[in-house]
C-alpha positions as CSV (number, residue, x, y, z in Angstrom):
1,X,0.0,0.0,0.0
2,X,1.3,3.4,-1.0
3,X,1.9,5.9,1.8
4,X,0.1,9.2,1.5
5,X,1.6,12.6,2.4
6,X,-0.3,15.8,3.2
7,X,0.2,19.5,3.4
8,X,-2.3,21.1,5.8
9,X,-3.4,24.4,7.2
10,X,-4.7,24.9,10.7
11,X,-6.5,28.0,11.9
12,X,-7.4,29.4,15.3
13,X,-10.7,30.7,13.9
14,X,-12.1,32.0,10.7
15,X,-9.4,34.3,9.3
16,X,-7.4,33.9,12.5
17,X,-3.9,32.7,13.1
18,X,-2.7,30.2,10.6
19,X,-0.2,27.3,10.7
20,X,1.1,25.2,7.8
21,X,2.5,21.8,8.2
22,X,3.2,18.5,6.3
23,X,2.8,14.9,7.5
24,X,2.3,11.3,6.4
25,X,-0.5,10.8,8.9
26,X,-3.0,13.7,8.7
27,X,-5.6,12.3,11.1
28,X,-2.9,11.5,13.8
29,X,-1.1,14.8,13.4
30,X,-4.3,17.0,13.6
31,X,-5.4,15.0,16.7
32,X,-2.0,15.8,18.3
33,X,-2.5,19.5,17.5
34,X,-6.1,19.5,18.8
35,X,-5.2,17.8,22.1
36,X,-2.2,20.0,22.9
37,X,0.3,17.1,22.4
38,X,2.5,19.2,20.1
39,X,4.5,21.8,22.0
40,X,5.1,25.1,20.3
41,X,3.2,27.5,18.0
42,X,-0.1,25.6,17.6
43,X,-0.5,24.9,21.3
44,X,0.6,28.4,22.4
45,X,-1.9,30.2,20.0
46,X,-4.8,27.7,20.0
47,X,-4.4,26.8,16.3
48,X,-6.2,23.5,15.9
49,X,-9.0,23.9,13.3
50,X,-8.1,21.9,10.1
51,X,-9.3,24.3,7.3
52,X,-7.4,23.0,4.3
53,X,-5.3,20.0,3.2
54,X,-4.0,18.5,0.0
55,X,-2.4,15.2,-0.9
56,X,1.1,15.1,-2.2
57,X,2.8,12.3,-4.2
58,X,5.7,11.8,-1.8
59,X,7.4,13.3,1.2
60,X,9.7,15.5,-0.9
61,X,6.8,17.0,-2.8
62,X,4.9,17.6,0.5
63,X,7.8,19.3,2.1
64,X,8.5,21.4,-0.9
65,X,4.8,22.5,-1.1
66,X,4.9,23.3,2.6
67,X,7.9,25.6,2.2
68,X,6.3,27.2,-0.8
69,X,3.0,27.9,1.0
70,X,4.9,29.2,4.1
71,X,6.5,31.9,1.9
72,X,3.1,33.1,0.5
73,X,1.6,36.3,1.8
74,X,-1.4,36.0,4.1
75,X,-3.9,37.1,1.3
76,X,-2.9,34.1,-0.9
77,X,-3.3,31.7,2.0
78,X,-6.7,33.1,2.9
79,X,-7.8,32.9,-0.8
80,X,-6.7,29.2,-1.0
81,X,-8.6,28.3,2.1
82,X,-11.7,30.2,1.1
83,X,-11.7,28.7,-2.4
84,X,-11.9,25.2,-0.9
85,X,-13.6,25.8,2.4
86,X,-15.5,29.1,2.4
87,X,-17.2,28.5,5.7
88,X,-13.8,27.6,7.4
89,X,-15.4,24.3,8.6
90,X,-13.1,22.1,10.7
91,X,-12.3,19.3,8.3
92,X,-11.0,17.0,11.0
93,X,-14.4,15.3,11.5
94,X,-14.5,14.3,7.8
95,X,-11.2,12.5,8.3
96,X,-12.4,10.4,11.2
97,X,-15.8,9.3,9.9
């Protein structure tokens, strides 16, 4: 079975503080953020709502995309989220059902 890789964006609230990350296990990683198991930025600022994610072909592609998105200005990030998730719905529940 082929391993999947993801690039994801978490938000504190609609149009709030954003965090971009990459992982091979999206459900587990978001669970860790939501439950304060990850020390650092997301825990400190309450950034735990999964508002966007995309699948990458491999780890290298995911990390490259993560770096690219982190360099974007805030307006581009907000536009990406709102094109795919205009209500800023927490997508985590859709991963676990």
